[in-house]
DSSP file (Angstrom, degrees, kcal/mol; ACC not computed):
  #  RESIDUE AA STRUCTURE BP1 BP2  ACC     N-H-->O    O-->H-N    N-H-->O    O-->H-N    TCO  KAPPA ALPHA  PHI   PSI    X-CA   Y-CA   Z-CA
    1    1 A M     >        0   0    0      0, 0.0     4,-2.0     0, 0.0     5,-0.2   0.000 360.0 360.0 360.0 -44.8    0.0    0.0    0.0
    2    2 A K  H  >  +     0   0    0      1,-0.2     4,-2.1     2,-0.2     5,-0.2   0.893 360.0  52.3 -63.7 -39.2    2.8    2.4    1.0
    3    3 A G  H  > S+     0   0    0      1,-0.2     4,-2.3     2,-0.2    -1,-0.2   0.864 107.4  52.4 -63.8 -37.2    4.6    1.6   -2.3
    4    4 A T  H  > S+     0   0    0      2,-0.2     4,-2.4     1,-0.2    -1,-0.2   0.907 108.8  49.5 -65.3 -43.1    1.5    2.4   -4.3
    5    5 A I  H  X S+     0   0    0     -4,-2.0     4,-2.4     2,-0.2    -2,-0.2   0.908 111.9  48.5 -63.7 -42.7    1.0    5.8   -2.7
    6    6 A I  H  X S+     0   0    0     -4,-2.1     4,-2.4     2,-0.2    -1,-0.2   0.916 111.1  50.7 -64.4 -42.1    4.7    6.7   -3.3
    7    7 A S  H  X S+     0   0    0     -4,-2.3     4,-2.4     2,-0.2    -2,-0.2   0.906 111.4  47.8 -62.1 -42.2    4.3    5.6   -7.0
    8    8 A I  H  X S+     0   0    0     -4,-2.4     4,-2.7     2,-0.2     5,-0.2   0.912 110.8  51.6 -64.1 -43.1    1.2    7.7   -7.4
    9    9 A A  H  X S+     0   0    0     -4,-2.4     4,-2.2     1,-0.2    -2,-0.2   0.902 111.6  47.0 -61.8 -41.6    2.9   10.7   -5.8
   10   10 A I  H  X S+     0   0    0     -4,-2.4     4,-2.5     2,-0.2    -1,-0.2   0.921 112.1  50.1 -65.6 -43.9    5.9   10.4   -8.2
   11   11 A A  H  X S+     0   0    0     -4,-2.4     4,-2.4     2,-0.2    -2,-0.2   0.916 111.3  48.2 -61.2 -44.1    3.6   10.0  -11.2
   12   12 A V  H  X S+     0   0    0     -4,-2.7     4,-2.7     1,-0.2     5,-0.2   0.912 111.1  51.3 -63.1 -42.6    1.6   13.1  -10.2
   13   13 A T  H  X S+     0   0    0     -4,-2.2     4,-2.4    -5,-0.2    -2,-0.2   0.914 111.1  47.7 -60.7 -43.6    4.8   15.1   -9.7
   14   14 A L  H  X S+     0   0    0     -4,-2.5     4,-2.4     2,-0.2    -2,-0.2   0.903 112.8  48.3 -64.6 -41.6    6.1   14.1  -13.1
   15   15 A I  H  X S+     0   0    0     -4,-2.4     4,-2.5     2,-0.2    -2,-0.2   0.928 112.7  47.3 -65.5 -45.4    2.9   15.0  -14.8
   16   16 A V  H  X S+     0   0    0     -4,-2.7     4,-2.3     1,-0.2    -2,-0.2   0.908 112.7  50.4 -63.2 -41.4    2.7   18.4  -13.1
   17   17 A G  H  X S+     0   0    0     -4,-2.4     4,-2.4    -5,-0.2    -2,-0.2   0.912 110.5  49.0 -62.1 -42.6    6.3   19.0  -14.0
   18   18 A A  H  X S+     0   0    0     -4,-2.4     4,-2.6     1,-0.2    -2,-0.2   0.908 111.3  49.3 -63.8 -42.4    5.7   18.1  -17.7
   19   19 A L  H  X S+     0   0    0     -4,-2.5     4,-2.3     2,-0.2    -1,-0.2   0.895 110.5  51.1 -64.0 -39.3    2.6   20.4  -17.8
   20   20 A F  H  X S+     0   0    0     -4,-2.3     4,-2.4     2,-0.2    -2,-0.2   0.938 112.2  45.8 -62.5 -47.2    4.6   23.2  -16.3
   21   21 A L  H  X S+     0   0    0     -4,-2.4     4,-2.3     2,-0.2    -2,-0.2   0.890 111.8  51.7 -64.9 -39.4    7.4   22.8  -18.9
   22   22 A A  H  X S+     0   0    0     -4,-2.6     4,-1.9     1,-0.2    -1,-0.2   0.912 111.6  47.3 -63.4 -41.5    5.0   22.5  -21.8
   23   23 A N  H  X S+     0   0    0     -4,-2.3     4,-2.0     2,-0.2    -2,-0.2   0.893 109.8  53.1 -66.7 -39.8    3.3   25.7  -20.6
   24   24 A K  H  X S+     0   0    0     -4,-2.4     4,-2.2     1,-0.2    -2,-0.2   0.908 108.7  50.0 -61.2 -42.5    6.6   27.5  -20.3
   25   25 A N  H  X S+     0   0    0     -4,-2.3     4,-3.1     1,-0.2    -1,-0.2   0.877 107.3  54.8 -64.5 -37.5    7.5   26.5  -23.8
   26   26 A D  H  X S+     0   0    0     -4,-1.9     4,-2.6     2,-0.2    -1,-0.2   0.912 108.6  48.2 -61.2 -42.2    4.2   27.8  -25.1
   27   27 A V  H  X S+     0   0    0     -4,-2.0     4,-2.0     2,-0.2    -2,-0.2   0.929 113.4  47.4 -63.4 -44.8    4.9   31.2  -23.5
   28   28 A T  H  X S+     0   0    0     -4,-2.2     4,-2.4     1,-0.2    -2,-0.2   0.918 112.0  50.4 -61.9 -44.1    8.4   31.2  -25.0
   29   29 A D  H  X S+     0   0    0     -4,-3.1     4,-2.2     1,-0.2    -2,-0.2   0.910 108.9  51.4 -61.3 -42.7    7.0   30.2  -28.4
   30   30 A N  H  X S+     0   0    0     -4,-2.6     4,-1.1     1,-0.2    -1,-0.2   0.885 109.4  50.7 -63.4 -37.6    4.4   33.0  -28.3
   31   31 A L  H >X S+     0   0    0     -4,-2.0     4,-0.6     1,-0.2     3,-0.6   0.930 110.7  48.3 -63.9 -43.9    7.2   35.5  -27.5
   32   32 A S  H >< S+     0   0    0     -4,-2.4     3,-0.6     1,-0.2    29,-0.3   0.831 105.8  58.7 -67.9 -29.5    9.2   34.3  -30.4
   33   33 A L  H 3< S+     0   0    0     -4,-2.2     3,-0.4     1,-0.2    -1,-0.2   0.828 110.3  43.6 -64.8 -29.5    6.2   34.5  -32.7
   34   34 A N  H << S+     0   0    0     -4,-1.1    -1,-0.2    -3,-0.6     3,-0.2   0.483 108.3  57.8 -95.3  -3.5    5.9   38.2  -31.9
   35   35 A T    <<  +     0   0    0     -3,-0.6     3,-0.3    -4,-0.6    -1,-0.2  -0.199  68.7 106.1-121.4  43.1    9.6   39.2  -32.1
   36   36 A N    >   +     0   0    0     -3,-0.4     3,-1.7     1,-0.2    27,-0.2   0.415  44.2 100.0-101.9   2.8   10.5   38.2  -35.7
   37   37 A A  G >  S+     0   0    0      1,-0.3     3,-0.7    -3,-0.2    -1,-0.2   0.781  80.5  54.9 -61.9 -27.3   10.7   41.7  -37.3
   38   38 A N  G 3  S+     0   0    0     -3,-0.3    -1,-0.3     1,-0.2    -2,-0.1   0.499  92.5  70.0 -86.8  -3.0   14.5   41.8  -37.1
   39   39 A N  G <  S+     0   0    0     -3,-1.7    11,-3.2    10,-0.1     2,-0.5   0.416  86.9  72.4 -97.3   4.9   15.2   38.5  -38.9
   40   40 A V  E <   +A   49   0A   0     -3,-0.7     2,-0.3     9,-0.2     9,-0.2  -0.976  57.3 157.7-121.4 127.9   14.1   39.7  -42.4
   41   41 A S  E     -A   48   0A   0      7,-2.3     7,-3.5    -2,-0.5     2,-0.5  -0.940  37.1-124.5-141.9 163.7   16.2   42.1  -44.4
   42   42 A I  E     +A   47   0A   0     -2,-0.3     2,-0.4     5,-0.2     5,-0.2  -0.962  29.9 175.4-112.2 123.1   16.7   43.2  -48.0
   43   43 A V  E >   -A   46   0A   0      3,-3.1     3,-1.9    -2,-0.5    -2,-0.0  -0.987  70.0 -18.1-131.8 121.5   20.3   43.0  -49.3
   44   44 A D  T 3  S-     0   0    0     -2,-0.4    -1,-0.1     1,-0.3     3,-0.1   0.871 128.5 -51.1  51.2  42.6   21.1   43.7  -53.0
   45   45 A G  T 3  S+     0   0    0      1,-0.2     2,-0.4    23,-0.0    -1,-0.3   0.479 117.9 109.5  78.3   2.6   17.5   43.2  -54.0
   46   46 A K  E <   -A   43   0A   0     -3,-1.9    -3,-3.1    22,-0.1     2,-0.5  -0.912  67.1-129.3-114.0 140.7   17.2   39.8  -52.3
   47   47 A Q  E     -Ab  42  70A   0     22,-3.2    24,-3.2    -2,-0.4     2,-0.5  -0.751  22.1-159.6 -86.5 125.5   15.1   39.2  -49.2
   48   48 A I  E     -Ab  41  71A   0     -7,-3.5    -7,-2.3    -2,-0.5     2,-0.6  -0.936   5.8-167.6-110.9 122.5   17.1   37.4  -46.5
   49   49 A I  E     -Ab  40  72A   0     22,-2.8    24,-3.1    -2,-0.5     2,-0.5  -0.941  12.3-154.8-109.5 113.0   15.2   35.5  -43.8
   50   50 A E  E     + b   0  73A   0    -11,-3.2     2,-0.4    -2,-0.6    24,-0.2  -0.774  15.8 176.8 -95.2 127.7   17.6   34.5  -40.9
   51   51 A I  E     - b   0  74A   0     22,-2.9    24,-2.7    -2,-0.5     2,-0.5  -0.995  23.0-138.7-130.2 131.6   16.6   31.6  -38.8
   52   52 A T  E     -Cb  58  75A   0      6,-2.9     6,-2.2    -2,-0.4     2,-0.7  -0.781  15.3-157.1 -89.6 129.7   18.7   30.1  -36.0
   53   53 A A  E     +C   57   0A   0     22,-2.9    24,-0.5    -2,-0.5     4,-0.2  -0.907  44.5 110.9-112.8 106.4   18.7   26.3  -35.9
   54   54 A R  S    S-     0   0    0      2,-2.4    25,-0.1    -2,-0.7    -2,-0.1  -0.637  92.3  -7.4-172.3 113.6   19.5   24.7  -32.5
   55   55 A G  S    S-     0   0    0     -2,-0.2     2,-0.3    69,-0.0    -2,-0.0   0.836 139.4 -30.8  65.2  31.0   17.0   22.9  -30.4
   56   56 A G  S    S-     0   0    0     68,-0.1    -2,-2.4     2,-0.0     2,-0.4  -0.796  94.7 -59.0 118.7-165.4   14.4   24.0  -32.9
   57   57 A Y  E     -C   53   0A   0     68,-0.4    -4,-0.2    -2,-0.3    62,-0.0  -0.966  47.9-127.0-124.0 133.2   14.1   27.1  -35.1
   58   58 A Q  E    S+C   52   0A   0     -6,-2.2    -6,-2.9    -2,-0.4     2,-0.1  -0.995  93.8  26.2-127.7 131.0   14.0   30.7  -33.9
   59   59 A P  S    S-     0   0    0      0, 0.0    -1,-0.2     0, 0.0    68,-0.1   0.653  75.7-161.6 -73.2 158.6   11.9   32.5  -34.7
   60   60 A R  S    S+     0   0    0    -31,-0.2    67,-2.5     1,-0.2     2,-0.4   0.750  80.3  37.9 -76.2 -23.8    9.3   29.9  -35.3
   61   61 A K  E     -e  127   0B   0    -29,-0.3     2,-0.3    65,-0.2    67,-0.2  -0.994  68.4-179.6-132.4 130.7    7.3   32.3  -37.4
   62   62 A S  E     -e  128   0B   0     65,-2.2    67,-3.2    -2,-0.4     2,-0.5  -0.922  17.2-145.1-123.9 151.5    8.6   34.9  -39.8
   63   63 A T  E     +e  129   0B   0     -2,-0.3     2,-0.3   -27,-0.2    67,-0.2  -0.979  27.8 166.8-118.4 127.0    6.7   37.4  -41.9
   64   64 A A  E     -e  130   0B   0     65,-2.4    67,-2.9    -2,-0.5     2,-0.3  -0.818  36.2 -97.1-133.6 170.7    8.2   38.3  -45.3
   65   65 A K  E >   -e  131   0B   0     -2,-0.3     3,-0.5    65,-0.2    45,-0.2  -0.708  33.1-131.3 -91.5 140.5    7.2   40.1  -48.5
   66   66 A E  T 3  S+     0   0    0     65,-2.7    45,-0.2    -2,-0.3    46,-0.1  -0.475  84.8  39.1 -80.6 160.4    5.9   38.2  -51.5
   67   67 A G  T 3  S+     0   0    0     43,-3.0    -1,-0.2     1,-0.2    44,-0.1   0.572  89.0 107.0  81.3   9.4    7.3   38.9  -55.0
   68   68 A I  S <  S-     0   0    0     -3,-0.5    42,-0.6    42,-0.3    -1,-0.2  -0.965  81.7-102.2-120.9 136.4   10.9   39.3  -54.0
   69   69 A P  E     - D   0 109A   0      0, 0.0   -22,-3.2     0, 0.0     2,-0.4  -0.368  51.7-156.5 -54.1 130.8   13.8   36.8  -54.6
   70   70 A T  E     -bD  47 108A   0     38,-2.0    37,-2.4   -24,-0.2    38,-0.7  -0.923  23.1-172.0-127.5 139.0   14.2   35.2  -51.2
   71   71 A I  E     -bD  48 106A   0    -24,-3.2   -22,-2.8    -2,-0.4     2,-0.6  -0.992  15.5-147.7-123.7 132.1   16.9   33.3  -49.4
   72   72 A I  E     -bD  49 105A   0     33,-2.8    33,-2.6    -2,-0.4     2,-0.7  -0.904  15.6-158.2 -96.8 123.4   16.5   31.6  -46.1
   73   73 A R  E     -bD  50 104A   0    -24,-3.1   -22,-2.9    -2,-0.6     2,-0.6  -0.900   2.7-160.8-106.6 112.0   19.7   31.8  -44.1
   74   74 A F  E     -bD  51 103A   0     29,-3.0    29,-2.4    -2,-0.7     2,-0.5  -0.821   4.4-160.3 -94.4 124.8   20.0   29.1  -41.4
   75   75 A N  E     -bD  52 102A   0    -24,-2.7   -22,-2.9    -2,-0.6     2,-0.3  -0.911  10.0-174.8-106.4 127.9   22.6   29.9  -38.7
   76   76 A T  E     + D   0 101A   0     25,-2.9    25,-2.2    -2,-0.5     2,-0.2  -0.922  13.0 178.2-122.4 149.2   23.9   27.0  -36.6
   77   77 A S  E    S- D   0 100A   0    -24,-0.5    23,-0.3    -2,-0.3     3,-0.1  -0.755  81.2 -23.3-150.2  97.9   26.2   27.0  -33.6
   78   78 A G  S    S+     0   0    0     21,-0.5     2,-0.7    -2,-0.2    22,-0.2   0.868  85.2 170.6  66.6  36.5   27.0   23.7  -32.0
   79   79 A T        +     0   0    0     20,-2.9    -1,-0.2    19,-0.2   -25,-0.1  -0.721  14.5 151.9 -86.4 114.5   23.8   22.2  -33.4
   80   80 A F        +     0   0    0     -2,-0.7    -1,-0.2    -3,-0.1    19,-0.1   0.455  45.9  86.4-118.3  -6.5   23.8   18.5  -32.9
   81   81 A D  S >  S-     0   0    0      1,-0.1     3,-1.8   -25,-0.1     4,-0.0  -0.115  99.6 -80.0 -89.7-171.9   20.0   17.7  -32.7
   82   82 A C  G >  S+     0   0    0      1,-0.3    38,-1.7     2,-0.1     3,-1.4   0.608 117.3  78.9 -69.9  -9.8   17.5   17.0  -35.5
   83   83 A S  G 3  S+     0   0    0      1,-0.3    -1,-0.3    36,-0.2    -4,-0.1   0.528  75.4  78.4 -74.0  -1.5   17.2   20.7  -36.3
   84   84 A S  G <  S+     0   0    0     -3,-1.8    13,-4.2     1,-0.1     2,-0.4   0.422  90.0  60.5 -83.7   3.0   20.5   20.3  -38.2
   85   85 A A  E <  S-F   96   0B   0     -3,-1.4    35,-1.3    11,-0.3     2,-0.4  -0.986  77.2-163.4-127.3 121.3   18.5   18.8  -41.0
   86   86 A V  E     -FG  95 119B   0      9,-3.0     9,-2.9    -2,-0.4     2,-0.4  -0.849   6.5-169.7-112.0 141.0   15.8   21.0  -42.5
   87   87 A R  E     -FG  94 118B   0     31,-3.0    31,-2.4    -2,-0.4     7,-0.2  -0.992  13.4-179.0-128.5 134.4   12.9   20.0  -44.7
   88   88 A I  E > > -F   93   0B   0      5,-2.9     5,-2.0    -2,-0.4     3,-1.6  -0.797  10.1-176.2-127.3  87.3   10.5   22.3  -46.7
   89   89 A P  G > 5S+     0   0    0      0, 0.0     3,-1.4     0, 0.0    -1,-0.1   0.840  76.9  61.3 -57.4 -38.7    8.1   19.8  -48.2
   90   90 A G  G 3 5S+     0   0    0     26,-0.5    27,-0.1     1,-0.3    25,-0.0   0.730 114.9  35.2 -63.2 -21.1    6.1   22.4  -50.3
   91   91 A L  G < 5S-     0   0    0     -3,-1.6    -1,-0.3     2,-0.1     3,-0.1   0.270 111.0-118.3-112.4   7.7    9.3   23.3  -52.2
   92   92 A N  T < 5 +     0   0    0     -3,-1.4     2,-0.5    -4,-0.4    -2,-0.1   0.888  63.1 150.5  55.4  43.2   10.8   19.7  -52.2
   93   93 A I  E   < +F   88   0B   0     -5,-2.0    -5,-2.9     2,-0.0     2,-0.3  -0.907  19.4 166.2-110.7 132.8   13.8   20.9  -50.2
   94   94 A S  E     +F   87   0B   0     -2,-0.5     2,-0.4    -7,-0.2    -7,-0.2  -0.942  13.7 167.2-142.9 119.7   15.7   18.7  -47.8
   95   95 A R  E     -F   86   0B   0     -9,-2.9    -9,-3.0    -2,-0.3     2,-0.4  -0.995  31.2-135.9-141.1 139.1   19.1   19.9  -46.6
   96   96 A S  E     -F   85   0B   0     -2,-0.4   -11,-0.3   -11,-0.2   -12,-0.1  -0.774  25.1-147.5 -88.9 138.4   21.6   19.0  -43.9
   97   97 A L        -     0   0    0    -13,-4.2   -22,-0.1    -2,-0.4   -13,-0.0  -0.781  19.8-107.3-104.7 149.8   23.1   21.9  -42.0
   98   98 A P        -     0   0    0      0, 0.0     3,-0.2     0, 0.0   -19,-0.2  -0.342  28.9-114.1 -70.4 158.5   26.6   22.1  -40.6
   99   99 A Q  S    S+     0   0    0      1,-0.3   -20,-2.9   -21,-0.1   -21,-0.5   0.879 105.8  13.7 -59.8 -36.9   27.0   21.8  -36.8
  100  100 A T  E    S+D   77   0A   0    -23,-0.3     2,-0.3   -22,-0.2    -1,-0.3  -0.988 106.4  53.8-140.3 129.3   28.3   25.4  -36.9
  101  101 A G  E    S-D   76   0A   0    -25,-2.2   -25,-2.9    -2,-0.4     2,-0.4  -0.960  76.5 -65.9 148.5-164.4   28.0   27.8  -39.8
  102  102 A T  E     -D   75   0A   0     -2,-0.3     2,-0.4   -27,-0.2   -27,-0.2  -0.987  32.8-170.5-129.0 134.2   25.6   29.5  -42.2
  103  103 A T  E     -D   74   0A   0    -29,-2.4   -29,-3.0    -2,-0.4     2,-0.5  -0.985   8.3-156.5-128.2 121.6   23.6   27.8  -44.9
  104  104 A D  E     -D   73   0A   0     -2,-0.4     2,-0.5   -31,-0.2   -31,-0.2  -0.831   5.3-168.5 -97.0 132.1   21.7   29.8  -47.5
  105  105 A I  E     -D   72   0A   0    -33,-2.6   -33,-2.8    -2,-0.5     2,-0.6  -0.970  14.2-145.6-120.8 114.5   18.7   28.2  -49.3
  106  106 A D  E     +D   71   0A   0     -2,-0.5   -35,-0.2   -35,-0.2    -2,-0.0  -0.687  21.2 175.0 -80.7 117.6   17.4   30.1  -52.3
  107  107 A I  E     -     0   0A   0    -37,-2.4   -36,-0.2    -2,-0.6    -1,-0.1   0.258  32.2-141.0-108.5  11.4   13.6   29.7  -52.5
  108  108 A G  E     -D   70   0A   0    -38,-0.7   -38,-2.0     2,-0.0     2,-0.5  -0.261  51.9 -20.6  70.1-152.6   13.1   32.0  -55.4
  109  109 A I  E     -D   69   0A   0    -40,-0.2     2,-0.3   -42,-0.1   -43,-0.1  -0.846  66.8-158.5 -98.9 124.0   10.1   34.4  -55.6
  110  110 A Q        -     0   0    0    -42,-0.6   -43,-3.0    -2,-0.5   -42,-0.3  -0.765   6.1-140.7-104.2 147.4    7.1   33.4  -53.4
  111  111 A K        -     0   0    0     -2,-0.3     2,-0.3   -45,-0.2    19,-0.2  -0.426  54.1 -59.9 -90.1 174.0    3.5   34.4  -53.8
  112  112 A V  S    S+     0   0    0     -2,-0.1     2,-0.3    17,-0.1    19,-0.2  -0.420  94.0 108.8 -57.2 118.2    1.2   35.3  -50.9
  113  113 A S  E    S- H   0 130B   0     17,-1.1    17,-3.0    -2,-0.3     2,-0.5  -0.969  70.5-100.8-174.7 173.8    1.2   32.1  -48.9
  114  114 A V  E     - H   0 129B   0     -2,-0.3     2,-0.5    15,-0.2    15,-0.2  -0.978  32.3-158.0-116.1 117.6    2.4   30.4  -45.7
  115  115 A M  E     - H   0 128B   0     13,-2.9    13,-2.6    -2,-0.5     2,-0.4  -0.826   9.7-160.4 -96.6 129.9    5.5   28.2  -46.2
  116  116 A R  E     + H   0 127B   0     -2,-0.5   -26,-0.5    11,-0.2     2,-0.3  -0.886  13.1 172.1-115.5 142.6    6.0   25.5  -43.6
  117  117 A G  E     - H   0 126B   0      9,-2.8     9,-2.3    -2,-0.4     2,-0.3  -0.914   6.9-170.1-138.9 167.3    9.2   23.6  -42.8
  118  118 A T  E     -GH  87 125B   0    -31,-2.4   -31,-3.0    -2,-0.3     2,-0.0  -0.901  32.0 -89.4-145.4 173.2   10.4   21.2  -40.1
  119  119 A C  E >   -G   86   0B   0      5,-0.8     3,-1.1    -2,-0.3   -33,-0.2  -0.227  58.7 -87.4 -73.4 177.3   13.5   19.6  -38.8
  120  120 A G  T 3  S+     0   0    0    -38,-1.7   -34,-0.1   -35,-1.3   -37,-0.1   0.784 130.6  43.6 -60.9 -28.4   14.5   16.2  -40.3
  121  121 A M  T 3  S-     0   0    0    -39,-0.2    -1,-0.3   -36,-0.2   -38,-0.1   0.481 110.8-117.8 -96.5  -3.5   12.3   14.3  -37.9
  122  122 A G  S <  S+     0   0    0     -3,-1.1    -2,-0.1     2,-0.2   -36,-0.0   0.614  84.4 113.1  79.2  11.7    9.3   16.6  -38.2
  123  123 A M        +     0   0    0      1,-0.2   -40,-0.0   -41,-0.0    -3,-0.0   0.847  68.1  50.9 -84.5 -36.3    9.5   17.6  -34.5
  124  124 A Y  S    S-     0   0    0    -42,-0.1    -5,-0.8   -68,-0.1    -1,-0.2  -0.887  73.9-167.9-110.6 107.5   10.5   21.3  -34.8
  125  125 A P  E     + H   0 118B   0      0, 0.0   -68,-0.4     0, 0.0     2,-0.3  -0.519   9.7 176.4 -90.9 160.2    8.3   23.3  -37.1
  126  126 A F  E     - H   0 117B   0     -9,-2.3    -9,-2.8    -2,-0.2     2,-0.3  -0.962   7.9-163.2-148.7 160.6    8.8   26.8  -38.5
  127  127 A E  E     -eH  61 116B   0    -67,-2.5   -65,-2.2    -2,-0.3     2,-0.5  -0.996  12.8-151.6-147.1 153.3    6.8   28.9  -41.0
  128  128 A I  E     -eH  62 115B   0    -13,-2.6   -13,-2.9    -2,-0.3     2,-0.8  -0.990  13.2-152.1-125.3 121.7    7.2   32.0  -43.1
  129  129 A D  E     -eH  63 114B   0    -67,-3.2   -65,-2.4    -2,-0.5     2,-0.6  -0.835  10.0-156.4 -96.2 107.3    4.1   34.0  -43.9
  130  130 A F  E     +eH  64 113B   0    -17,-3.0   -17,-1.1    -2,-0.8     2,-0.3  -0.761  19.6 179.3 -87.6 121.8    4.6   35.8  -47.3
  131  131 A Q  E      e   65   0B   0    -67,-2.9   -65,-2.7    -2,-0.6    -2,-0.0  -0.817 360.0 360.0-122.0 159.2    2.4   38.9  -47.5
  132  132 A S              0   0    0     -2,-0.3   -67,-0.1   -67,-0.2    -1,-0.0   0.467 360.0 360.0 -82.3 360.0    1.8   41.5  -50.1
């Protein structure tokens, strides 16, 4: 009986801890969704969208302009997890990223749309909202 009570107490503690961490990540994700204005720039007539790949992608959501030649620049720094492999199914792109460095992926000119990508395992999503 005593062992059962201890097992239940441990299980409840683990569940509450997991819920707390999941909620904390949601708050962090919402903050990153709202702070993406600085990761898009225009250089020599090309739109550069910078995304950091390590333990997922930051920011998870970017807003860019449609109708401009676009490059997604993935920055890695000691990236050893599955975010070191990026997939953009809608454009048939699958690329491995270096553990540390910069990788540019030219995605051409996009129309108004939402482009979605993930890590190699599909665990870490990101999206780019192309607007007029």
